[in-house]
PyMOL Python script that loads the backbone (N, CA, C, O; Angstrom):
from pymol import cmd

cmd.read_pdbstr("""\
ATOM      1  N   MET A   1     138.270 163.308 185.125  1.00  0.00           N
ATOM      2  CA  MET A   1     139.547 163.418 184.427  1.00  0.00           C
ATOM      3  C   MET A   1     139.322 163.102 182.955  1.00  0.00           C
ATOM      4  O   MET A   1     138.770 162.054 182.621  1.00  0.00           O
ATOM      5  N   GLN A   2     139.743 163.996 182.081  1.00  0.00           N
ATOM      6  CA  GLN A   2     139.551 163.784 180.656  1.00  0.00           C
ATOM      7  C   GLN A   2     140.656 162.918 180.082  1.00  0.00           C
ATOM      8  O   GLN A   2     141.780 162.889 180.584  1.00  0.00           O
ATOM      9  N   ASN A   3     140.307 162.216 179.019  1.00  0.00           N
ATOM     10  CA  ASN A   3     141.273 161.432 178.284  1.00  0.00           C
ATOM     11  C   ASN A   3     142.279 162.383 177.639  1.00  0.00           C
ATOM     12  O   ASN A   3     141.884 163.428 177.122  1.00  0.00           O
ATOM     13  N   THR A   4     143.564 162.048 177.658  1.00  0.00           N
ATOM     14  CA  THR A   4     144.582 162.942 177.104  1.00  0.00           C
ATOM     15  C   THR A   4     144.406 163.135 175.608  1.00  0.00           C
ATOM     16  O   THR A   4     144.742 164.202 175.095  1.00  0.00           O
ATOM     17  N   LEU A   5     143.892 162.143 174.886  1.00  0.00           N
ATOM     18  CA  LEU A   5     143.679 162.294 173.451  1.00  0.00           C
ATOM     19  C   LEU A   5     142.598 163.327 173.167  1.00  0.00           C
ATOM     20  O   LEU A   5     142.651 163.999 172.136  1.00  0.00           O
ATOM     21  N   GLU A   6     141.618 163.471 174.057  1.00  0.00           N
ATOM     22  CA  GLU A   6     140.550 164.439 173.855  1.00  0.00           C
ATOM     23  C   GLU A   6     141.035 165.866 174.047  1.00  0.00           C
ATOM     24  O   GLU A   6     140.480 166.787 173.448  1.00  0.00           O
ATOM     25  N   THR A   7     142.052 166.069 174.865  1.00  0.00           N
ATOM     26  CA  THR A   7     142.525 167.411 175.163  1.00  0.00           C
ATOM     27  C   THR A   7     143.644 167.865 174.233  1.00  0.00           C
ATOM     28  O   THR A   7     144.039 169.030 174.282  1.00  0.00           O
ATOM     29  N   GLN A   8     144.162 166.980 173.389  1.00  0.00           N
ATOM     30  CA  GLN A   8     145.243 167.327 172.478  1.00  0.00           C
ATOM     31  C   GLN A   8     144.677 167.722 171.117  1.00  0.00           C
ATOM     32  O   GLN A   8     143.565 167.339 170.754  1.00  0.00           O
ATOM     33  N   SER A   9     145.470 168.497 170.370  1.00  0.00           N
ATOM     34  CA  SER A   9     145.060 168.857 169.022  1.00  0.00           C
ATOM     35  C   SER A   9     145.247 167.653 168.099  1.00  0.00           C
ATOM     36  O   SER A   9     145.918 166.686 168.460  1.00  0.00           O
ATOM     37  N   LEU A  10     144.657 167.715 166.920  1.00  0.00           N
ATOM     38  CA  LEU A  10     144.716 166.607 165.976  1.00  0.00           C
ATOM     39  C   LEU A  10     146.150 166.236 165.590  1.00  0.00           C
ATOM     40  O   LEU A  10     146.488 165.053 165.621  1.00  0.00           O
ATOM     41  N   PRO A  11     147.016 167.207 165.225  1.00  0.00           N
ATOM     42  CA  PRO A  11     148.399 166.818 164.888  1.00  0.00           C
ATOM     43  C   PRO A  11     149.141 166.166 166.056  1.00  0.00           C
ATOM     44  O   PRO A  11     149.918 165.234 165.852  1.00  0.00           O
ATOM     45  N   GLU A  12     148.908 166.648 167.273  1.00  0.00           N
ATOM     46  CA  GLU A  12     149.565 166.046 168.439  1.00  0.00           C
ATOM     47  C   GLU A  12     149.082 164.616 168.652  1.00  0.00           C
ATOM     48  O   GLU A  12     149.865 163.721 168.968  1.00  0.00           O
ATOM     49  N   THR A  13     147.782 164.421 168.474  1.00  0.00           N
ATOM     50  CA  THR A  13     147.210 163.085 168.631  1.00  0.00           C
ATOM     51  C   THR A  13     147.760 162.138 167.566  1.00  0.00           C
ATOM     52  O   THR A  13     148.117 160.999 167.867  1.00  0.00           O
ATOM     53  N   GLN A  14     147.826 162.610 166.324  1.00  0.00           N
ATOM     54  CA  GLN A  14     148.347 161.783 165.226  1.00  0.00           C
ATOM     55  C   GLN A  14     149.798 161.399 165.488  1.00  0.00           C
ATOM     56  O   GLN A  14     150.187 160.252 165.268  1.00  0.00           O
ATOM     57  N   ASN A  15     150.595 162.348 165.954  1.00  0.00           N
ATOM     58  CA  ASN A  15     152.002 162.059 166.266  1.00  0.00           C
ATOM     59  C   ASN A  15     152.107 161.029 167.376  1.00  0.00           C
ATOM     60  O   ASN A  15     152.950 160.134 167.311  1.00  0.00           O
ATOM     61  N   LEU A  16     151.266 161.143 168.390  1.00  0.00           N
ATOM     62  CA  LEU A  16     151.278 160.196 169.496  1.00  0.00           C
ATOM     63  C   LEU A  16     150.915 158.790 169.021  1.00  0.00           C
ATOM     64  O   LEU A  16     151.547 157.814 169.427  1.00  0.00           O
ATOM     65  N   LEU A  17     149.901 158.683 168.165  1.00  0.00           N
ATOM     66  CA  LEU A  17     149.497 157.377 167.641  1.00  0.00           C
ATOM     67  C   LEU A  17     150.590 156.756 166.786  1.00  0.00           C
ATOM     68  O   LEU A  17     150.847 155.557 166.885  1.00  0.00           O
ATOM     69  N   GLU A  18     151.240 157.565 165.944  1.00  0.00           N
ATOM     70  CA  GLU A  18     152.325 157.058 165.104  1.00  0.00           C
ATOM     71  C   GLU A  18     153.516 156.615 165.952  1.00  0.00           C
ATOM     72  O   GLU A  18     154.167 155.618 165.640  1.00  0.00           O
ATOM     73  N   LYS A  19     153.797 157.346 167.009  1.00  0.00           N
ATOM     74  CA  LYS A  19     154.922 157.026 167.889  1.00  0.00           C
ATOM     75  C   LYS A  19     154.740 155.664 168.559  1.00  0.00           C
ATOM     76  O   LYS A  19     155.708 154.928 168.751  1.00  0.00           O
ATOM     77  N   HIS A  20     153.493 155.329 168.915  1.00  0.00           N
ATOM     78  CA  HIS A  20     153.213 154.086 169.639  1.00  0.00           C
ATOM     79  C   HIS A  20     152.546 153.031 168.761  1.00  0.00           C
ATOM     80  O   HIS A  20     151.856 152.151 169.275  1.00  0.00           O
ATOM     81  N   GLN A  21     152.738 153.106 167.460  1.00  0.00           N
ATOM     82  CA  GLN A  21     152.089 152.180 166.520  1.00  0.00           C
ATOM     83  C   GLN A  21     152.413 150.715 166.844  1.00  0.00           C
ATOM     84  O   GLN A  21     151.531 149.859 166.772  1.00  0.00           O
ATOM     85  N   GLU A  22     153.661 150.421 167.198  1.00  0.00           N
ATOM     86  CA  GLU A  22     154.062 149.030 167.446  1.00  0.00           C
ATOM     87  C   GLU A  22     153.411 148.449 168.695  1.00  0.00           C
ATOM     88  O   GLU A  22     153.317 147.229 168.822  1.00  0.00           O
ATOM     89  N   ALA A  23     152.963 149.288 169.614  1.00  0.00           N
ATOM     90  CA  ALA A  23     152.358 148.815 170.857  1.00  0.00           C
ATOM     91  C   ALA A  23     150.843 148.630 170.733  1.00  0.00           C
ATOM     92  O   ALA A  23     150.214 148.069 171.630  1.00  0.00           O
ATOM     93  N   ARG A  24     150.254 149.100 169.625  1.00  0.00           N
ATOM     94  CA  ARG A  24     148.800 149.018 169.463  1.00  0.00           C
ATOM     95  C   ARG A  24     148.384 147.592 169.095  1.00  0.00           C
ATOM     96  O   ARG A  24     149.137 146.859 168.453  1.00  0.00           O
ATOM     97  N   THR A  25     147.191 147.217 169.506  1.00  0.00           N
ATOM     98  CA  THR A  25     146.659 145.899 169.183  1.00  0.00           C
ATOM     99  C   THR A  25     145.339 146.042 168.437  1.00  0.00           C
ATOM    100  O   THR A  25     144.683 147.081 168.511  1.00  0.00           O
ATOM    101  N   LYS A  26     144.960 145.004 167.727  1.00  0.00           N
ATOM    102  CA  LYS A  26     143.720 145.006 166.965  1.00  0.00           C
ATOM    103  C   LYS A  26     142.536 144.846 167.924  1.00  0.00           C
ATOM    104  O   LYS A  26     142.576 144.039 168.853  1.00  0.00           O
ATOM    105  N   CYS A  27     141.505 145.614 167.682  1.00  0.00           N
ATOM    106  CA  CYS A  27     140.307 145.556 168.510  1.00  0.00           C
ATOM    107  C   CYS A  27     139.207 144.847 167.735  1.00  0.00           C
ATOM    108  O   CYS A  27     138.865 145.261 166.627  1.00  0.00           O
ATOM    109  N   LEU A  28     138.654 143.791 168.299  1.00  0.00           N
ATOM    110  CA  LEU A  28     137.543 143.086 167.670  1.00  0.00           C
ATOM    111  C   LEU A  28     136.223 143.579 168.239  1.00  0.00           C
ATOM    112  O   LEU A  28     136.068 143.704 169.454  1.00  0.00           O
ATOM    113  N   VAL A  29     135.291 143.854 167.373  1.00  0.00           N
ATOM    114  CA  VAL A  29     133.960 144.282 167.792  1.00  0.00           C
ATOM    115  C   VAL A  29     133.034 143.080 167.641  1.00  0.00           C
ATOM    116  O   VAL A  29     132.923 142.502 166.560  1.00  0.00           O
ATOM    117  N   TYR A  30     132.371 142.712 168.738  1.00  0.00           N
ATOM    118  CA  TYR A  30     131.429 141.604 168.724  1.00  0.00           C
ATOM    119  C   TYR A  30     130.008 142.148 168.795  1.00  0.00           C
ATOM    120  O   TYR A  30     129.765 143.202 169.382  1.00  0.00           O
ATOM    121  N   THR A  31     129.082 141.428 168.197  1.00  0.00           N
ATOM    122  CA  THR A  31     127.681 141.779 168.295  1.00  0.00           C
ATOM    123  C   THR A  31     126.869 140.494 168.420  1.00  0.00           C
ATOM    124  O   THR A  31     127.328 139.419 168.034  1.00  0.00           O
ATOM    125  N   ARG A  32     125.691 140.613 168.949  1.00  0.00           N
ATOM    126  CA  ARG A  32     124.829 139.453 169.154  1.00  0.00           C
ATOM    127  C   ARG A  32     124.048 139.175 167.879  1.00  0.00           C
ATOM    128  O   ARG A  32     123.348 140.044 167.360  1.00  0.00           O
ATOM    129  N   VAL A  33     124.177 137.954 167.385  1.00  0.00           N
ATOM    130  CA  VAL A  33     123.474 137.532 166.171  1.00  0.00           C
ATOM    131  C   VAL A  33     122.815 136.185 166.451  1.00  0.00           C
ATOM    132  O   VAL A  33     123.488 135.211 166.788  1.00  0.00           O
ATOM    133  N   MET A  34     121.514 136.141 166.309  1.00  0.00           N
ATOM    134  CA  MET A  34     120.760 134.880 166.475  1.00  0.00           C
ATOM    135  C   MET A  34     121.080 134.192 167.801  1.00  0.00           C
ATOM    136  O   MET A  34     121.225 132.971 167.845  1.00  0.00           O
ATOM    137  N   GLY A  35     121.190 134.963 168.876  1.00  0.00           N
ATOM    138  CA  GLY A  35     121.344 134.396 170.199  1.00  0.00           C
ATOM    139  C   GLY A  35     122.764 134.155 170.663  1.00  0.00           C
ATOM    140  O   GLY A  35     122.963 133.705 171.791  1.00  0.00           O
ATOM    141  N   TYR A  36     123.759 134.438 169.837  1.00  0.00           N
ATOM    142  CA  TYR A  36     125.144 134.279 170.280  1.00  0.00           C
ATOM    143  C   TYR A  36     125.980 135.427 169.733  1.00  0.00           C
ATOM    144  O   TYR A  36     125.537 136.150 168.841  1.00  0.00           O
ATOM    145  N   HIS A  37     127.185 135.596 170.262  1.00  0.00           N
ATOM    146  CA  HIS A  37     128.049 136.709 169.890  1.00  0.00           C
ATOM    147  C   HIS A  37     129.055 136.291 168.830  1.00  0.00           C
ATOM    148  O   HIS A  37     129.669 135.228 168.922  1.00  0.00           O
ATOM    149  N   ARG A  38     129.215 137.153 167.808  1.00  0.00           N
ATOM    150  CA  ARG A  38     130.174 136.902 166.727  1.00  0.00           C
ATOM    151  C   ARG A  38     130.932 138.183 166.441  1.00  0.00           C
ATOM    152  O   ARG A  38     130.390 139.273 166.626  1.00  0.00           O
ATOM    153  N   PRO A  39     132.196 138.073 165.987  1.00  0.00           N
ATOM    154  CA  PRO A  39     132.932 139.282 165.602  1.00  0.00           C
ATOM    155  C   PRO A  39     132.369 139.848 164.298  1.00  0.00           C
ATOM    156  O   PRO A  39     132.068 139.101 163.367  1.00  0.00           O
ATOM    157  N   VAL A  40     132.230 141.155 164.239  1.00  0.00           N
ATOM    158  CA  VAL A  40     131.666 141.815 163.070  1.00  0.00           C
ATOM    159  C   VAL A  40     132.529 141.575 161.839  1.00  0.00           C
ATOM    160  O   VAL A  40     132.003 141.507 160.728  1.00  0.00           O
ATOM    161  N   GLU A  41     133.839 141.446 162.009  1.00  0.00           N
ATOM    162  CA  GLU A  41     134.716 141.256 160.850  1.00  0.00           C
ATOM    163  C   GLU A  41     134.450 139.940 160.116  1.00  0.00           C
ATOM    164  O   GLU A  41     134.850 139.793 158.961  1.00  0.00           O
ATOM    165  N   SER A  42     133.786 138.984 160.761  1.00  0.00           N
ATOM    166  CA  SER A  42     133.503 137.712 160.098  1.00  0.00           C
ATOM    167  C   SER A  42     132.173 137.729 159.341  1.00  0.00           C
ATOM    168  O   SER A  42     131.802 136.734 158.719  1.00  0.00           O
ATOM    169  N   PHE A  43     131.456 138.855 159.392  1.00  0.00           N
ATOM    170  CA  PHE A  43     130.173 138.966 158.688  1.00  0.00           C
ATOM    171  C   PHE A  43     130.395 139.028 157.178  1.00  0.00           C
ATOM    172  O   PHE A  43     131.454 139.450 156.712  1.00  0.00           O
ATOM    173  N   ASN A  44     129.372 138.598 156.416  1.00  0.00           N
ATOM    174  CA  ASN A  44     129.424 138.799 154.971  1.00  0.00           C
ATOM    175  C   ASN A  44     129.101 140.258 154.673  1.00  0.00           C
ATOM    176  O   ASN A  44     128.731 141.001 155.583  1.00  0.00           O
ATOM    177  N   ILE A  45     129.231 140.681 153.429  1.00  0.00           N
ATOM    178  CA  ILE A  45     129.097 142.093 153.074  1.00  0.00           C
ATOM    179  C   ILE A  45     127.702 142.644 153.403  1.00  0.00           C
ATOM    180  O   ILE A  45     127.576 143.797 153.814  1.00  0.00           O
ATOM    181  N   GLY A  46     126.666 141.833 153.225  1.00  0.00           N
ATOM    182  CA  GLY A  46     125.310 142.289 153.527  1.00  0.00           C
ATOM    183  C   GLY A  46     125.084 142.512 155.007  1.00  0.00           C
ATOM    184  O   GLY A  46     124.468 143.500 155.407  1.00  0.00           O
ATOM    185  N   LYS A  47     125.580 141.598 155.815  1.00  0.00           N
ATOM    186  CA  LYS A  47     125.421 141.719 157.262  1.00  0.00           C
ATOM    187  C   LYS A  47     126.253 142.881 157.808  1.00  0.00           C
ATOM    188  O   LYS A  47     125.827 143.545 158.753  1.00  0.00           O
ATOM    189  N   LYS A  48     127.444 143.144 157.228  1.00  0.00           N
ATOM    190  CA  LYS A  48     128.260 144.291 157.641  1.00  0.00           C
ATOM    191  C   LYS A  48     127.517 145.596 157.356  1.00  0.00           C
ATOM    192  O   LYS A  48     127.535 146.517 158.172  1.00  0.00           O
ATOM    193  N   GLY A  49     126.861 145.670 156.188  1.00  0.00           N
ATOM    194  CA  GLY A  49     126.083 146.858 155.844  1.00  0.00           C
ATOM    195  C   GLY A  49     124.922 147.059 156.797  1.00  0.00           C
ATOM    196  O   GLY A  49     124.639 148.180 157.217  1.00  0.00           O
ATOM    197  N   GLU A  50     124.252 145.970 157.137  1.00  0.00           N
ATOM    198  CA  GLU A  50     123.142 146.027 158.091  1.00  0.00           C
ATOM    199  C   GLU A  50     123.635 146.511 159.455  1.00  0.00           C
ATOM    200  O   GLU A  50     122.967 147.310 160.111  1.00  0.00           O
ATOM    201  N   HIS A  51     124.805 146.025 159.882  1.00  0.00           N
ATOM    202  CA  HIS A  51     125.361 146.412 161.175  1.00  0.00           C
ATOM    203  C   HIS A  51     125.667 147.910 161.204  1.00  0.00           C
ATOM    204  O   HIS A  51     125.434 148.562 162.222  1.00  0.00           O
ATOM    205  N   LYS A  52     126.188 148.470 160.101  1.00  0.00           N
ATOM    206  CA  LYS A  52     126.503 149.903 160.045  1.00  0.00           C
ATOM    207  C   LYS A  52     125.250 150.765 160.122  1.00  0.00           C
ATOM    208  O   LYS A  52     125.311 151.899 160.598  1.00  0.00           O
ATOM    209  N   GLN A  53     124.112 150.244 159.662  1.00  0.00           N
ATOM    210  CA  GLN A  53     122.870 151.016 159.643  1.00  0.00           C
ATOM    211  C   GLN A  53     122.118 150.964 160.968  1.00  0.00           C
ATOM    212  O   GLN A  53     121.151 151.702 161.155  1.00  0.00           O
ATOM    213  N   ARG A  54     122.540 150.118 161.878  1.00  0.00           N
ATOM    214  CA  ARG A  54     121.848 150.015 163.168  1.00  0.00           C
ATOM    215  C   ARG A  54     121.921 151.322 163.935  1.00  0.00           C
ATOM    216  O   ARG A  54     122.923 152.035 163.883  1.00  0.00           O
ATOM    217  N   GLN A  55     120.860 151.624 164.638  1.00  0.00           N
ATOM    218  CA  GLN A  55     120.835 152.806 165.486  1.00  0.00           C
ATOM    219  C   GLN A  55     121.088 152.372 166.919  1.00  0.00           C
ATOM    220  O   GLN A  55     120.404 151.488 167.434  1.00  0.00           O
ATOM    221  N   HIS A  56     122.065 152.990 167.563  1.00  0.00           N
ATOM    222  CA  HIS A  56     122.403 152.670 168.943  1.00  0.00           C
ATOM    223  C   HIS A  56     121.752 153.677 169.871  1.00  0.00           C
ATOM    224  O   HIS A  56     121.535 154.827 169.489  1.00  0.00           O
ATOM    225  N   PHE A  57     121.448 153.268 171.051  1.00  0.00           N
ATOM    226  CA  PHE A  57     120.841 154.159 172.028  1.00  0.00           C
ATOM    227  C   PHE A  57     121.558 154.011 173.365  1.00  0.00           C
ATOM    228  O   PHE A  57     122.185 152.989 173.647  1.00  0.00           O
ATOM    229  N   ASN A  58     121.450 155.053 174.175  1.00  0.00           N
ATOM    230  CA  ASN A  58     121.993 155.021 175.533  1.00  0.00           C
ATOM    231  C   ASN A  58     120.805 154.989 176.505  1.00  0.00           C
ATOM    232  O   ASN A  58     119.961 155.885 176.503  1.00  0.00           O
ATOM    233  N   GLU A  59     120.760 153.959 177.318  1.00  0.00           N
ATOM    234  CA  GLU A  59     119.683 153.828 178.288  1.00  0.00           C
ATOM    235  C   GLU A  59     119.891 154.838 179.414  1.00  0.00           C
ATOM    236  O   GLU A  59     120.979 154.935 179.981  1.00  0.00           O
ATOM    237  N   LYS A  60     118.864 155.569 179.721  1.00  0.00           N
ATOM    238  CA  LYS A  60     118.946 156.548 180.803  1.00  0.00           C
ATOM    239  C   LYS A  60     118.821 155.837 182.147  1.00  0.00           C
ATOM    240  O   LYS A  60     118.055 154.884 182.286  1.00  0.00           O
ATOM    241  N   PRO A  61     119.596 156.318 183.151  1.00  0.00           N
ATOM    242  CA  PRO A  61     119.553 155.656 184.466  1.00  0.00           C
ATOM    243  C   PRO A  61     118.202 155.801 185.152  1.00  0.00           C
ATOM    244  O   PRO A  61     118.016 155.298 186.260  1.00  0.00           O
TER     245      PRO A  61
END
""", "prot")
cmd.dss("prot")
cmd.show_as("cartoon", "prot")
cmd.util.cbc("prot")
cmd.orient("prot")
């Protein structure tokens, strides 16, 4: 089953997001730094830049 946002056009998706703006919540992204997890938003500017440059991979089953 596909996500409904993936099957809608961009204007329809934008309208849907605007319609439900009050119900949306902030999403925190955590990453492992020096053995523990921290939210990326608390990083300094250099560490945020380093995080954006990281290459992610998908492990094959």
